[in-house]
Every structure is written in C-alpha cells, then in structure tokens.
N, C-alpha and C positions, 0 to 999 in steps of 0.2 A: 504495499499499499503506500509507503513511504516512497520508494521508486517512481510510483505514478505521479505523486504530488511534483517531486523533483521535476520528471519529464514534462509537466503540464506548466510547470511556473518556467523553464526554458523555452516550451514551445510559445507560450505568453510573452514572454521576453523576444523573443524574433519576430513575433507578428508585430509586437508594438516599433520595433527595431523599422521593419519593412514598411509598414504603415508611415511614420515619420518621415524615412527614407522618399516613399512616392508622394507626399504631399511636399515635400521642398523640388522633388524632379518637375511635378505639375506646375509649381507656384515659377520656377527657373523657365519651362518653356513657354508660359504664360508671356511673363514679362520678356523674353526674345521676342514671341510673336510680337508682341505691342510695339518693341521697339524696331523690329524690322520692318513692319506695315506703315509707322511713322516713316521712315526712310522712303520706304516705295513710294507712298502717296508725295512725300517733299519732293524727290526726285521725277515725279511725273509718270512712273510706269505705269500707271493705269490707267494713262491715255491709250497704250497701247495693248494692254494685257489685260486680262479680265483672273480676278482673283476672287473664288468664291462668289460668284454671281455680280461683281463690280468689277467696273473697266470697261476698255473698249476691246476694239476685234482686231486691229492692224495685224498686232502680233500673235503669237501663239498664247492660249490658254491655259495659265500655269498653275490653275486648279489642282490638278494632280502631279504637279510636277515632280514630287518625290518619288511616284511610281514608275517614272520614266527610265530610270537606271542610271542617271546621270548621277554623279559623285559631286559633293561638295566643292572638291577642286575644278572639275568643269564646271560647274556653275558660276566659282568666282570667276574662272577664266571669261566664262561665257557674258559676265556682267561687266567687267574690265575693259575686253577688246573682243566684241563680237566677231568682228574678221576674222577672227584667229578659227574659230571653229566653221562659220559661215562667210569667207571671200565674200563681198559684194552686201554684205547684210545692211541693211537700212536701220538697224538698232544703232543708235550712238553709244560712244563710251560712256561710261560712267567712271567720274574720278571721285570714289568713295574712300573714306579712310580704312586700315585693315580689319579693323572691328566692325565698323557698318558691313564691309563686304562679306565679312564670316559672317554676321547674323543675318542679316539677307541671303545667303546663300543657305546656311542653316536652316532658314525658315523655309524656303522653296524646296528645300529636301526632305522635308518633313511632310508635306501636304501629301496625302495620298487619298 
C-alpha cells in the first residue's frame, strides 16, 4: 500500500510539471504569434498574402504554410530574399531584424 501512495505521489508531481510546462509553451507560442502578426501587418504582408482568412490574394495563401514542408531556414531566406528561391519573384525583400525574421518564420512554420 505504501508503494502505491509513493507511485501516486510521483505520478501527480510529474503531471503537475507537465501541466506547468504546457502552459508556459502555449503562452510563449501565443506571445510569438502576436509579435509575428504585428510585424506581418506593419510590413504590409497582408496586402498580398492571406493568413487565416485575412489579407490579399496576389501572393500565396500562408494559412497552412507550416504544412508545406518548408523549414524555418527556408522561410527566413524567402522573406529576406525572395528571388533566391523564385527568380523574378514580385515579392519585395524585407529587411527585418534577425529576431523579427525568426519570429515571423517561426510563426509561419507553425501554421498548419
């Protein structure tokens, strides 16, 4: 009976740790998503791209970009230098700071 109580206690501690970890991950993802969308809106990306039902149609719909198989590195290159992947692309280069580029690419990669 004593070993059952110890096992139950250990299990409860692990559940609590995973619960707290899960909350912090969700908060971090939500915060990154908000920051990324601020950058996307400020840079005018939604003039050409649609994300979750908002935006233009001149460029690809990015609502499910994370399911495309593109890596975060690929997305960063695409944002910073679109002609690298698609010569002749009409998408302009965006001079984002490294942290902004990481946030936007990470956010787009999360869209599935």
